[in-house]
N, C-alpha and C positions, 0 to 999 in steps of 0.2 A: 776494485780490490775482493776477487775471490778469497774465503778461508774455506777449507776443508768441514765438511760434517763433522759434528762429534755427538755422541750419545751425552746428555746429560741427565744424572736423577734427579726426581721430578723434586726430590726431598728438600735440593739442597742448592734450590733459585733461591734464590729473595726475594718477594714481591716486592714492587714497586706502589702500583697502583693496582692492578687489575690481570689476575692471566689465565685464559681461557686457553685450554689447550687441546687445540681442534685443527682445520686446514686452509686457518687464516693465521691468525701471529699472536703475541702478549707480551706486556711490559715485563722487564725481568730486569735483574741486576748478578751478571756472571760472580761466585763465591770468591772467585781468586782474583781482585778488580769493581773499584765502583766505576765501573763505567755502564749507564744507563741503556738500556737496548728497546728502541722502540722500532718493528718495523714499519708499522703505519702511516703514519708521519714525519720519520726521521728528522722528528726532533733533534735539534743539535744544539752544543752548548760551546761556548770558543774554550772550556780548560778542558774539552775530555773528548776522547775518539770514540764516537756514533757507531754499534753493529746494528745494521737491521736482516732481519734474519724472518722464515717462514720455517711453521712448524709442521710436520705431517701429526699422523694419530699417536697416542703414546702407547707405551706398552709396557706388558710387567715382564720382568727377568726376575726371577726367585721370585725372593721379595719384595725388590722393588719396581717403580714406577719413574723408565725414562721418556721421556722427548724428543726426539728426533733431529738435531737442528742445524738449517741451514745458514752459514752467516753469508753476510753481504756487508762491508766500511761503505758508508755513507755518508762517512762526512760531508758536508757542500764548501766546496774550494771556489772563489770566484774565475771563469774563463775567458778567454778571447775565443769573443765569436764573429768571427768575420765577415764580410758584404758585399755585393757583386749591386751597386747603386745602376740602374741603365733608364737613362734618356735619348729620346731619338736614337734607339737604337743601338747606344754609344756606354760602355763602363766610362762613368764620373762622377769627380764628387760634388756637390754642389750643398751651397748656403741652402741650409733647407728653409728658412724664410724670406727668402725670396722665390721660389717655385712656384710662378703665379700664371697659369695660362691663358689669361687675359692679358696678360703686357710681357709679352717673352722682352722687351730689353731688360727690361726688371732682375732676369736670373744674373745669379753669381756664381761665375765656376770658380772650384778650386782645382780642376784635373783634369781634361780629356786622356781617356788610354787609347793606345796603339792596337793596344794589343783587345782580343775576340771575348767577350763575357767567358766561355770556354778554358779562357787562357788561364782565366784566377780560379776557374772551377774544379784545375787539374790541381794547380796552385795548393791548394787546401784540401783535396783528394791526399796528393801526395806526404801533406804534411799532417795526413788524422782532421782536421781541424772540425769535425761533424758539426751541426747544428748552423752552419751558415747560413744566411738569407741573399734571394735574390729579389729586387723589392724593382718595379717597374714602373716609372714616372711616369704615367700620361701613355698619350699612345706611340704607335710604332715599335716596341720592345720584348711586342712577343716570340719573333725568330729568336733573339737573342736571348732571351732565355730558355727559352729551349736548345742552342746548345747547350745551355750550360749545365744543363742539367741532364743532358745527353752526355755532359762528359764524366757525369755523376749521377747515376741513374741512384736513387734514393737517396740521396745521400746530402740534398738542398730543399731547402724552406723557400717558397715560391710566394711572393704578393703583391697587391698595385692591381685594380681592378678587375679582384676576383671577386664572383660571385656564384648562389647556384645554381647557374646556368654552366657556370665553366669549371667548377671548381672538381667534380669528378674527371674531367678531360685531363684537368695536370695532373692529377695524382695518377694517370691511367698513362699519363705522358712522362714520367719517372721521378714525379717529385718527389719528398719525400711528406711534406706536408703543404698545404695552403697557409695561406697567411689572411687575414681577412679585418678589412679597418669600411672604407668606407658604404658596403653595400650594407649596415648594420644598424645605420641611418642617414634613411629617409628623411627630405627635410631638415637636416640635422639632429631630427627626434631618432629616441633609441627605436630600434624595433624588433621585441623578445619573437615574435613569430619570424624574422627573417633569418635569425641566430637559427631557431629550429629548424626551419626549411633549410639552411646549411647542414648542418649537424645530420637529417636525412638524410640527403643527396649524400652524403660522405657516407653512408652503410650505418650509421647511428656512433661512429668511431672519430672517438674526443680527440686522440689520439695524432689525432691527422690533420686536426684546426688548433693554430696560432690565429691570438683576438689579438690584435696589433693595435693597441687605446695609443697612438703618440699623443703628447698633445698641448698644450701651450699654456701658458702661466695669466693665472687672472687675479691679482689680488694677492696679498699677501698669504702665501701655503698654498692656494691653490689650484689645481691644475683642472684644463678639460680636454677632453679628447676632441683632435684635430683634425678635418676627414678635407679628401679634395685636394690631392701634395699639401697639405699645412693648411689650410688657406680658410676653408670653416670650420669655423668653433661649433658641437653642436650640447647639445643639454646634457651630454653625461658631465656630472665633477668624476675625476679619479680620483679614487678615493677610499677606502675601506668596504662599504658598502657595495660600490657599484663591484669592485674587487670580488667580494663573495659572490655579487649575485651572476655572476658570467663562470669563474674559475670551473663550474663545474659539468659546463661546455668545448673546455681545451685544453689543451695537455699543455700549455704555455703562455708568457706575454712577452711581447716585442711592443718596447714604449722608446720611442725617438721622443728626447725630450727639444721641440724645434725649434724653440727659439733660441738653443747651444747651438743645435745639426752644424757643423762644418763649420764655425769657428773658431776651434781650437786653440777655444780659453775656458776651459774649465768644464767640468761635468755638474751638471746640479745634484750639487750634494745632499740638500734638505732631501726632494725625489726620490734619488737613492736609500736615503734609512729610511724612507714612508713605503717604499715599494719592499720591503727583508719586513720590516712591520705585517702589512700588508699580504700580502700574498705568503700562501700557500703549496703552491705550482710553481715549476721556473719560471724567472724574469728575467728577460735582455735587453739589458739601459743601450742606448745611442744617445749622442748628440754631447760633443763638447771635450771629448776626450785626445787629453795632444803629447801621452808621453807614457812608459812605465807605471809611472808614477801616481796614474792613475787607478791600472789598473790593481800596484799597492792599496788608493786609497777604494775604492770600490769597497774590496774584500775589508778593510777593517767598518767603512761606512754599513754595511750589510751582511754584517756574520758569515761573508762568503754567498751570499743565497740570491747575492746581483752577478750576476755576468754582465759581460763591457765590451761593445762594440768599439772598432776602432775605426777611424776612416780616409779622414784626408791629412790625418798625421801621419801616414804608414808610406815606409822609399819604396813601397808596392806602388802607392798612388800618387808619389812624387814630390811625400809630405817630408818631414824633418824628424821630425818629434818622437819617433820611432818606428826600430828594424824589423822589418815585418817577424824574421828568426829567433827576435830577443821575447817575441810573442806566443813563437811557437815555444820556444824554450822552457816561457810562465810557465802553459799547457801540460804542459810535460812535469815537468813538478808541483805541479797542483794534485 
């Protein structure tokens, strides 16, 4: 929500931390309210509306110095983020922990759509649901994914089998962003060299890269990144240290709680809370979402900092827990 530019006398700005009048931004409190303003990190408070803004160079008009401020409302609110999961060329909803390519009989499927991937892409586009992700679960999904991004060019994120050889091709094909996991963990070990290579092929543009840190629980309050369709546990623990290590290289995180994925038995509340504490860039949680109340729960647990993907519980995926239209309305109300 944008607000009109205003001219504020510099002498009337109450300093919170430090004022830097330049091309970037500064911390300030408007004289008419007690709202903190921070344009660089979007720090929010559960009890106040936060406005972000950039400043142009200050100017002197008469005997006063003025600052020209362009305001942007940036209060963080939890949003519903839709998905298109592809398996063997079809849109499916799968119990995440059963997705094992070495044992096809182990696979548990909640839903197999009669509609192509492009149908869902168009549905999301028509309802303004940006930030949707297309995940290719194994081989044989490239064509379906391309049909989806063809229905909404520059509107979908694409993941599954993304590496430094094909990432740029997916962007050129119309993906808004690419999502990467397994490529970063050769032999289950995190590789900084591979992350550097990914960013390089994207022209150094971190706004085109989403890092998928989908994980599984290992012990009390510990989660480790899971790769290869969530069957291989890597050496990277999902914690504040690893989050801060990776944030400079991507624009957001996608994190499936693989142990909860597809079960419709509730979200991993502890993980959602931790992600809100650790992440300073956008993050989407997926796994176990079962109804509209889970959107409310994620919003409360994260202070609005974490978005939620709901899959199997949606009526458009054969579920009975929540109506797709209600999720659309939720986003409009935020």
